[in-house]
MIKOLDO-916141 format. One record per residue (C-alpha): z, y, x. Coordinates in steps of 0.05 Angstrom, whole numbers, padded with zeros to 5 digits, always signed. Example, Ala and Ser with C-alpha at 12.3 -4.5 7.8 and 13.67 -1.06 7.14 Angstrom:
BEGIN
+00156-00090+00246+00143-00021+00273
This chain:
BEGIN
+01680+02130+00603+01663+02085+00650+01645+02135+00700+01711+02167+00694+01743+02088+00699+01714+02079+00766+01718+02157+00800+01802+02134+00783+01790+02073+00821+01764+02101+00883+01808+02154+00888+01867+02103+00880+01835+02062+00934+01831+02123+00979+01898+02141+00965+01927+02079+00975+01888+02074+01050+01892+02140+01075+01960+02164+01062+01985+02116+01111+01940+02128+01167+01949+02208+01157+02036+02188+01158+02020+02143+01214+01977+02205+01241+02029+02243+01230+02095+02210+01264+02043+02201+01333+02041+02271+01332+02112+02289+01315+02130+02237+01369+02083+02265+01422+02105+02336+01397+02174+02307+01431+02167+02280+01483+02116+02337+01512+02186+02388+01508+02228+02336+01539+02174+02338+01588+02184+02401+01598+02252+02426+01588+02249+02376+01650+02215+02410+01688+02241+02476+01665+02309+02458+01677+02306+02415+01723+02331+02338+01736+02402+02344+01773+02430+02286+01796+02466+02230+01753+02517+02270+01707+02511+02331+01724+02551+02332+01801+02506+02393+01830+02571+02405+01874+02585+02336+01905+02509+02296+01911+02460+02354+01954+02387+02324+01972+02326+02372+01999+02261+02343+02006+02232+02386+02054+02187+02390+02118+02257+02377+02152+02286+02324+02104+02356+02351+02105+02405+02305+02056+02472+02311+02049+02508+02266+02012+02578+02262+01979+02626+02325+02008+02691+02281+02015+02709+02217+02049+02710+02148+02032+02771+02106+02050+02749+02041+02072+02802+01980+02041+02817+01942+02102+02828+01866+02071+02836+01826+02129+02910+01825+02127+02915+01809+02050+02973+01764+02016+02979+01739+01948+03041+01715+01934+03056+01644+01878+03121+01651+01843+03150+01578+01863+03162+01560+01780+03076+01577+01780+03052+01538+01835+03005+01486+01813
């Protein structure tokens, strides 16, 4: 009877020790598998410019290093003659 009690205590101790260890190992393996799958998808599909604006931003890294950025003009604001009008009731 005492032998069965000792065996039961040892089994409980082993279960208490090894279940968290096995759980942690399974979680780590799953995280690694997900990270590897994400890296494979990135390598297969490629990383386009941010938000998928492939037509607006084009970069070619070749021996000649050709870089084409934004196919449309950007207007620069002219703020040299900027004025601020204040109504006379709110002047302080």
